[in-house]
Every structure is written in structure tokens, then in C-alpha cells.
C-alpha positions in Angstrom: -33.7 73.0 43.2 -30.5 73.5 46.0 -27.6 75.6 44.8 -25.7 73.2 46.2 -27.5 70.1 43.5 -25.4 69.9 39.9 -28.0 70.3 37.3 -29.7 67.2 36.1 -28.6 66.7 32.2 -31.6 65.8 30.4 -31.2 63.1 27.3 -33.5 63.6 24.6 -35.8 60.9 23.3 -34.1 60.7 19.9 -30.7 60.9 21.5 -31.6 58.0 23.6 -32.8 56.0 20.6 -29.6 56.6 18.8 -27.5 55.6 21.6 -29.2 52.5 21.9 -29.2 51.6 18.1 -25.4 52.3 18.1 -24.9 49.8 20.9 -26.7 47.2 19.1 -24.9 47.7 15.9 -21.5 47.3 18.3 -22.5 44.0 19.7 -23.6 43.1 16.5 -20.4 43.8 15.0 -18.5 42.5 17.4 -20.3 39.2 17.3 -19.8 39.2 13.8 -15.9 39.4 14.2 -15.7 37.1 16.7 -17.7 34.8 14.3 -19.1 31.6 15.1 -17.0 29.2 16.4 -15.6 26.4 14.2 -16.7 22.9 14.6 -14.2 20.5 16.3 -12.5 18.6 14.0 -13.0 15.0 14.8 -10.2 12.5 14.9 -9.1 10.4 11.8 -8.7 7.0 12.4 -7.0 5.0 10.0 -6.6 1.2 10.0 -3.1 -0.4 9.3 -3.4 -4.1 8.3 0.6 -5.3 8.1 2.0 -8.7 9.3 3.5 -8.2 13.3 5.5 -11.3 13.1 6.7 -14.3 11.6 9.1 -13.9 8.0 7.0 -10.9 6.7 7.4 -8.8 9.7 10.5 -6.9 8.4 8.3 -5.3 5.7 5.4 -5.3 8.2 7.6 -2.8 10.3 8.4 -0.7 7.4 4.5 -0.6 6.3 4.0 0.9 9.7 7.2 2.9 10.0 7.0 4.7 6.9 3.3 5.7 7.7 4.0 7.3 11.3 7.5 8.7 9.6 4.7 11.1 7.7 2.2 11.6 10.8 5.4 12.5 13.3 6.3 15.1 10.4 3.2 16.7 10.2 2.4 16.6 14.2 0.0 14.1 14.2 -2.3 15.4 11.8 -3.7 14.3 8.2 -5.7 16.9 6.3 -5.7 18.9 9.6 -7.4 16.7 11.8 -5.6 14.7 14.7 -4.7 11.1 13.3 -4.9 7.7 15.1 -3.1 4.8 13.2 -4.9 1.6 14.7 -2.4 -1.4 13.7 -3.7 -4.8 13.2 -2.2 -8.2 12.0 -2.2 -9.5 8.5 -1.1 -12.8 9.5 -0.6 -15.8 7.0 -3.8 -16.9 6.3 -6.8 -15.3 4.8 -9.0 -16.1 7.7 -6.6 -13.5 10.0 -6.7 -10.9 7.4 -10.6 -10.7 7.0 -10.7 -11.0 11.0 -8.7 -7.7 11.2 -10.5 -6.0 8.4 -13.9 -6.7 10.0 -12.8 -4.8 13.3 -11.4 -1.9 11.9 -14.1 -1.4 9.9 -16.9 -2.1 12.2 -15.6 -1.8 15.6 -13.1 1.2 15.6 -14.9 2.6 12.4 -11.8 3.5 10.5 -12.2 6.2 7.5 -9.6 4.2 5.7 -7.4 1.4 5.7 -3.7 1.0 4.5 -0.8 -1.4 4.7 -1.1 -5.2 3.6 1.9 -7.2 2.1 0.1 -10.3 0.2 -2.0 -9.4 -2.7 -4.3 -12.2 -1.7 -5.2 -10.4 1.6 -6.4 -7.4 -0.6 -8.1 -10.2 -2.4 -9.6 -11.4 1.0 -10.9 -7.9 2.1 -12.3 -6.8 -1.0 -15.8 -7.4 -0.6 -15.7 -5.7 3.0 -13.9 -2.7 1.3 -17.0 -2.2 -1.3 -19.7 -3.3 1.6 -18.7 -0.8 4.1 -17.8 2.0 1.1 -14.2 2.6 2.9 -11.4 3.3 1.0 -8.2 1.1 0.6 -4.9 3.1 0.1 -2.8 0.0 -0.1 1.3 0.6 0.3 2.5 -2.6 -1.8 1.1 -5.2 -4.3 -2.3 -6.2 -5.2 -3.6 -8.5 -8.0 -5.7 -6.8 -11.1 -9.6 -6.4 -10.0 -12.2 -5.6 -11.8 -14.0 -3.0 -9.7 -11.4 -0.3 -8.1 -14.0 1.8 -6.8 -12.7 2.0 -3.5 -9.2 0.5 -3.8 -6.0 2.7 -4.4 -2.4 1.3 -4.1 0.2 3.6 -3.8 3.6 1.2 -4.8 2.4 -1.5 -7.1 0.9 -4.0 -9.0 2.2 -7.0 -8.4 3.1 -7.8 -12.1 5.1 -4.9 -12.7 8.6 -5.8 -11.5 8.8 -8.9 -13.9 7.3 -6.4 -16.7 10.0 -3.7 -16.2 12.7 -6.2 -15.7 11.7 -8.3 -18.8 13.1 -6.8 -21.7 16.3 -6.2 -19.6 17.0 -9.6 -19.3 16.0 -10.5 -22.5 18.4 -8.2 -24.1 21.1 -9.4 -21.8 20.6 -13.5 -22.6 19.6 -13.2 -25.9 18.8 -16.6 -27.2 19.7 -18.0 -23.9 17.3 -19.8 -21.6 16.2 -18.3 -18.2 15.0 -20.5 -15.2 11.9 -18.1 -13.6 11.4 -19.4 -9.7 9.7 -17.6 -6.7 7.0 -18.3 -3.6 4.1 -20.0 -3.8 1.6 -17.2 -2.6 -0.7 -14.7 -4.5 2.4 -12.1 -4.8 4.9 -14.8 -5.4 2.5 -15.8 -8.7 1.5 -12.8 -9.9 5.1 -11.4 -9.8 6.6 -14.4 -11.9 3.5 -14.4 -14.6 4.4 -10.9 -15.1 7.9 -12.2 -16.0 7.5 -15.0 -17.8 4.4 -13.5 -20.1 6.4 -10.4 -21.1 9.6 -12.0 -21.4 7.6 -15.2 -23.6 6.2 -12.4 -25.4 9.5 -10.7 -26.2 10.7 -14.2 -27.8 12.4 -15.0 -24.6 13.1 -18.7 -23.9 12.5 -20.4 -20.5 14.7 -23.4 -18.6 11.6 -24.1 -16.7 10.6 -27.9 -17.4 7.0 -27.3 -19.4 7.9 -23.8 -19.7 6.2 -22.8 -16.0 7.5 -20.7 -13.5 8.7 -22.7 -10.6 7.2 -22.1 -6.7 9.0 -23.0 -3.6 6.6 -23.3 -0.3 5.4 -20.4 1.5 5.9 -18.5 4.0 9.2 -20.0 4.7 11.3 -22.2 2.2 14.7 -23.5 4.4 16.6 -25.3 2.0 16.8 -24.4 -1.8 19.2 -27.1 -2.7 16.6 -29.2 -5.0 15.7 -26.2 -6.8 19.1 -25.1 -7.5 20.4 -28.6 -8.5 17.1 -28.9 -10.7 18.2 -25.5 -12.6 21.7 -26.7 -13.2 20.3 -30.1 -14.5 18.0 -27.8 -17.1 21.2 -26.0 -18.9 19.6 -22.6 -17.6 22.0 -19.8 -18.9 20.5 -17.2 -16.3 17.7 -17.0 -13.4 15.2 -14.6 -12.6 13.5 -14.4 -9.2 11.1 -12.7 -7.0 11.8 -13.2 -3.3 11.2 -11.0 0.2 12.5 -10.6 3.6 13.5 -14.1 5.3 13.2 -16.1 1.6 15.3 -13.4 -0.4 18.1 -13.7 2.3 18.2 -17.6 2.0 17.9 -18.1 -1.5 20.4 -15.5 -2.4 22.9 -16.9 -0.1 22.2 -20.7 -1.1 22.6 -19.3 -5.0 26.0 -18.2 -4.4 27.1 -21.4 -2.8 25.7 -23.6 -5.1 26.3 -25.2 -9.0 24.7 -22.3 -10.4 26.7 -19.9 -8.7 28.3 -18.4 -11.9 25.2 -18.0 -13.7 23.7 -14.2 -13.7 21.1 -13.7 -11.3 18.4 -11.2 -12.5 15.5 -10.3 -9.8 12.7 -8.3 -8.7 14.0 -5.5 -6.4 12.1 -6.9 -3.1 15.1 -9.3 -3.1 17.9 -7.1 -2.4 15.9 -4.6 -0.2 18.4 -3.4 2.5 17.8 -5.1 5.6 18.1 -8.2 3.3 21.6 -7.1 1.7 23.1 -6.8 5.4 22.6 -10.5 5.5 23.3 -11.4 1.9 26.4 -10.2 1.9 29.0 -10.6 -0.5 26.8 -13.6 -2.2 24.2 -10.2 -3.6 26.8 -8.2 -5.2 26.2 -7.6 -9.1 22.8 -8.9 -8.6 20.6 -6.6 -11.1 17.4 -5.8 -10.1 13.8 -3.6 -10.9 12.2 -1.4 -8.9 9.9 1.8 -8.8 12.5 3.7 -5.9 15.9 4.1 -4.6 16.9 6.2 -1.7 19.8 7.5 -3.9 17.1 9.2 -6.2 18.1 13.1 -6.5 15.1 15.3 -5.8 13.9 17.7 -3.4 11.1 15.3 -1.7 13.3 12.4 -1.7 16.4 14.2 0.0 13.5 15.7 2.6 12.5 11.9 3.1 15.6 10.5 3.6 16.7 12.9 5.9 13.8 12.3 8.2 13.7 8.5 7.8 17.8 8.8 8.9 17.0 11.0 11.9 13.9 8.7 13.1 15.6 5.0 12.1 19.4 5.8 12.1 21.2 2.5 10.6 18.1 1.7 8.5 18.2 2.7 4.9 14.5 3.5 3.3 13.0 1.3 1.2 10.3 0.9 -1.7 7.9 -0.1 0.9 8.8 2.7 3.6 8.2 5.2 0.8 4.9 3.8 -0.4 3.7 3.9 3.1 4.9 7.1 3.6 3.1 7.8 0.2 -0.2 6.2 1.2 -0.1 8.9 4.3 0.8 11.5 2.0 -2.3 10.8 -0.4 -4.8 10.6 2.6 -3.4 13.8 4.1 -4.3 15.6 0.7 -7.5 13.9 0.3 -8.8 14.5 4.2 -8.0 18.7 3.5 -9.9 18.2 0.3 -13.1 16.5 1.3 -14.3 18.7 3.6 -14.6 19.6 7.8 -15.3 16.4 8.8 -15.6 13.9 5.8 -16.8 10.6 5.8 -14.8 7.7 4.0 -16.8 7.9 0.6 -16.1 11.6 0.8 -12.7 10.9 1.4 -12.2 8.6 -1.4 -14.1 10.6 -3.9 -11.1 13.4 -3.0 -8.3 10.8 -3.7 -10.0 10.5 -7.2 -9.5 14.0 -8.1 -6.1 14.5 -6.6 -3.6 14.4 -9.3 0.1 14.4 -9.6 1.8 13.9 -6.4 5.4 15.0 -5.5 6.9 11.8 -4.4 10.6 10.7 -2.9 10.0 8.4 -6.0 9.5 11.3 -8.4 6.1 13.0 -9.7 3.5 10.3 -10.0 -0.5 10.1 -10.6 -3.3 7.5 -10.1 -4.3 5.6 -13.5 -7.4 5.7 -13.5 -7.8 2.4 -15.1 -6.0 0.4 -12.0 -6.1 3.4 -9.5 -2.1 2.3 -9.0 0.4 4.6 -9.7 1.8 5.7 -13.4 5.7 5.7 -12.6 8.9 5.0 -13.9 11.1 1.9 -13.1 14.7 1.9 -12.1 17.2 -1.1 -13.2 19.2 -1.0 -10.1 22.6 -2.9 -9.5 24.0 -4.2 -6.1 27.5 -2.8 -5.5 29.9 -1.8 -2.8 29.7 1.6 -1.1 32.7 1.8 0.7 32.1 -1.2 3.2 28.3 -1.7 2.6 26.4 -3.1 -0.1 23.7 -0.6 -1.7 21.3 -0.8 -5.0 23.1 1.7 -7.4 20.8 3.3 -9.8 21.9 2.2 -13.5 19.2 3.6 -15.7 15.7 3.7 -16.1 13.8 0.7 -17.7 10.2 2.2 -18.3 7.2 4.0 -17.0 4.2 1.7 -16.4 0.7 1.7 -15.0 -1.2 4.0 -17.8 
């Protein structure tokens, strides 16, 4: 060995083995710390069926915008997944609704369907919902159904506005006679049936010929004159009605100029919703109506909701339809989060069943086991002036329905 060469260090075999083992442990620990990468969360596609044109375009846009507001407030996600809202036309005929639902279920492969204005549309797509086992989380009204395994609603059963209002109307008119009128489609017939059946059970008397509610052509009746003249001829002491959108505007304005203008007019809350009030003007002032929501309800969830809505849609007052569609998104948000990493529609449906109470702008509510519709409070409202504008002021609670 030359004096100029450094001594070579010899590592004993045992130490070489220990170093190798320690290196292996370090690699394993590092890998464990990094962990397996989480599976990528798939985009959740939600189908919305709603009116895109015609006389129900206003509530149709409210369904769409209420759901979208919830998405926007949560970064476009539901349950931690990117969410895509696919909007399809409900139309005014059964075939249009069925065609839209078929495309959403079979081509777009949505994980849930929401929206829907007409209760008849719910009945039309009911077989498809059950066939594909995809939850429907509707956000307006629907008729009673025998099997609601995959059917949920965040707003109401169509008979409920009338059921809620009937005791108040009976109290107000006493032995007087009430004339009941509404539009001739599924939701209209259900709405009036809820009022008529409950009112009569309470001992109320109908002014309608034959004791049956009268129905006007749907989707639009432009002249209510003949109906208003008939009301005058019956000797009615008051009128109860359900209408929506353009029909509500037309009926209230023509009522105020008719021979029965001095008779009290009671209504389902949809008759005097904010968009209609703007056009109804003074004709709507004083109308008592019943609904499950008012934007002046004083709770934290409602304050957050109203503030977000006003920021996104200045000049538009949030309605029960907006609120219920917002709640439909909230239901799906919680259910998707609870259903697993990349849940199937059936898993989402099962998770909805286990949600329990929801904190909503209307106040706390939960799904009834028998109907899959809300157990919730109903409010008596009256159209009153707030400065220069007309608004629905909550007068009192009417009832809790849905149990």
C-alpha cells in the first residue's frame, strides 16, 4: 500500500445488512406517509326537468336558478364531487316530459333528477324512475303515489296548500259560501281537492254548482269574465283559488274589476308570488294566502339564502320554488357526501333516506317516511304594502303538515 493512498474503510457484513434493512424501512415509511392516491372523484350529473318557455317559464327559471345558486355557493360541487346540471324541457304535454327524462336517464346517465312543475309530469316519468332506480328529488308539487321508493320532494304534496288554508277560510266565512276555482291540470285539480275536501269536512259550504270546484283551461286562460259572472250569480260570500304564473296575474287583475271585486279572495300562496305581484299591483293587496315559505322568515339559514340570492339576482325576490330547489340541491349534497367515494344512484337514494332533519331557509324539516315529502310548517300570509312595493307578510302559522 502506498503511503500517499488513503486507507480503505471496510464495513463489516453485519453493518451492511443493517444499513440495507434501515434503507428498506425508510422507503416503506415514506411510501406509507405518501399513501395511495385517492381515487379521482367522478363528476356527478344531475338532470333538471323544467319549463323553458311558455306560461310557466317564470317558475321554470326559479327551479333552475335556485338549484344553481346552491351550486355556485359551494364551488360547483355536490358531496365533494364536481357537479354538472343538465337542464331539459318539461313542456306542457306528457310526451315531452317523458322524452326529456328518457334522454337524461339513458344517454346522459344522470345520478338524480330534480325540478318538475306539473304533478302530472311526475306521474308521467314515475315508471322510468323506478325502472332505472334513479332518485327523483322534485322541488315543486306532486300527487300522492303508491310507491315512493325513488321519489322525494322538497316542496309539497299538491293538496297541502288547500288543506292548510281551509280552516282559516272556514273561520273567516262562518256559514257563508265559498266558490273554488283553479286551472285544469294535475296540480290544479290536486290543489283544489285539498281545499274543497278539507273545507267541506269542517262544515264549510261551497257556492259552486253541484258542490264541485270549477276549472279553467290550461295552460292559459285569457278571459276569466264568464267565470267571474258565474261567481256573482251563485251568491258566493268569498272565493278560494289556486293559479300560477300568467294565469295568477290575469285572474287577480280581472277579479279586481269584476262584479265580485268586493268579495274576499283567499288563495294558495303561488297566486301572489313576487313575480306575479309586480304585475298584479293594487289588485292583489289584502289577499290572504297560505304557503310553506316567506323570504322574511327570521332564521340564520334564510338570512344566508336571501343574501346570496339578492347578490346573484338583484331585483328578484326569492320564492318558495327557488327555496325548495335550493333545498333539493342541499339534499343531494348531503346524500352524495354520505353515499361513498363514487356512489351509484341507488346508493344516493339510500343515503337520502337516512338524512334526518335538514336546516332550511323555511326552518327545520325532514322527509316523512310514508310520503317522502316534507314535514313542515305552513304560514298564513297577506299581501301588504312595504313602502311602494307589495309583499307577502307572514301573519301567523297555519299548521304543520306532512307527518
